[in-house]
C-alpha positions, 0 to 999 in steps of 0.5 A: 482417499481424495475426500480426506481433507485436511478439516477432517483430518482436524475434527477426527483428530479433535474428536479422538482427543477430547472423546465427544463430538460436542466438546471438538464442536466448540474447540473447534467453532463449529456447529455440532451437526458439522462435526458429526458430518466432517466425521462421518465423511471421514470415515466414508472416504477411509473406509473404516469405522473409527468410532463407534457409540457404547452407551451414550459415548464415543469410543474410538476403535483400534483403526482410530489409534492407528490413524491418530498415531500418523497423523500428529506429525501432519498435526504438527506441521499445521501449527508450523505452517500457521505460526508461519504465516502468522508470523509474515502477516506481522512482517517478522524477518521481512522488510520493505525498502520504499522510495518516494518522490518528496511532495509525497513525504510530508504527509501522506507517504508517513500515514501510509507508513503508520496504517502498513505497521499496524498490520505488520509491526515486525516488518523492516521498513526503510524510507528514501526521498529521490526523483522518479528516474533514479527510483527507476534506476535502484528499483532494477537494481534491486535496491528498493521494493517500491517507488512512489512517483507523479507525473507523466511515466514511461513504463517499460517492465514495471508494474504500475499502479494507479494510487490517485491524483493530485493537481496543481495550484498557484501561489501568489505574494499576498499583496499581489492583486491575484491573492484576492481571487479563488480561482486563476488562470495560467494566462493570468499569473504568467503576466508576473515575475515567476518561479520555476521548477525543473522540467526533470522533476514529477510536476515540472513536466505536467506544468511544461506540458500545461504550459505549451499547450497555451503557448505560454513560456517561463522566460525571465523565470527563476529555475529551482532543480528542486520543487522543495525550494519553489515556495521559500524562493517565491516568498523572498522574492516576491515572485508567483509560482506553480506548485502541486496541492501536497507541498501547498499543504505543508506551507506554514503561515507565510507571505504567499497565498494558494490559489486554485487554478482553472481550469484545473491541471491534473496528474496521477500518483503512481506506485511503481515496482517489479514482478519479481520483487520479494515482499509482495504483501507488504508493497499491497499493503501499503499501496493500499494505505496510500491510496486509501489516503488520498481518496480520504483527502 
């Protein structure tokens, strides 16, 4: 009986209901020879004669009547299963809680959400902003499903997926001579007064490591504990600063100019979750969307 597959059972039921192999083939989107083969295989697997040919028409046998009667509950079950699968694809009854660092929230996370909602329009989506350490706490507490973070990360039992990479940029006042350059070194920009961001942040720890390898120091800099505070402070105080390219993208027309660093200082962007987290399909779709957006920029 191992030859009685779900597809062969579906073919049998379709032929039984329509009294026609060609009509069943059209309804199933299969070729007529394929339907005929499935029907022959089904009869061979069951060891029964289910249809007979009489004057060019196929007629059901008593055995076919009995099998069809027993198989109807399977057809109903298949319909329910297909409905459930369709509901899961659309996100019916599901949710996804995402927490991201701020630098990804200006453009990329909202765009990834839009792409996810196109595929799962009935998903309940919950968004928040916080630093990586807080994301880890909430992830292990079961309060979020997915974290988005950048820079160096410490891995424990979490699942990390690399989504892409970003780079640091310098921002300088327009009247500063460095504003006329296409690229500057850290040594050049540190000849001027700076606005710093705390090393506890995703960009601050990347910058701190770069400074340490070059023997540079932020001594005398104005330090901001929030990365979002750095550009306005740099503009008002007319100081230089180092920020990420994503924050730089969101800057309006101001009195500061973004300049590339030479050599480039890159950092990784991660999706982090736990293997036990529930809505794996939504997590995968969101992560894939964010990865694609980062690759397209």
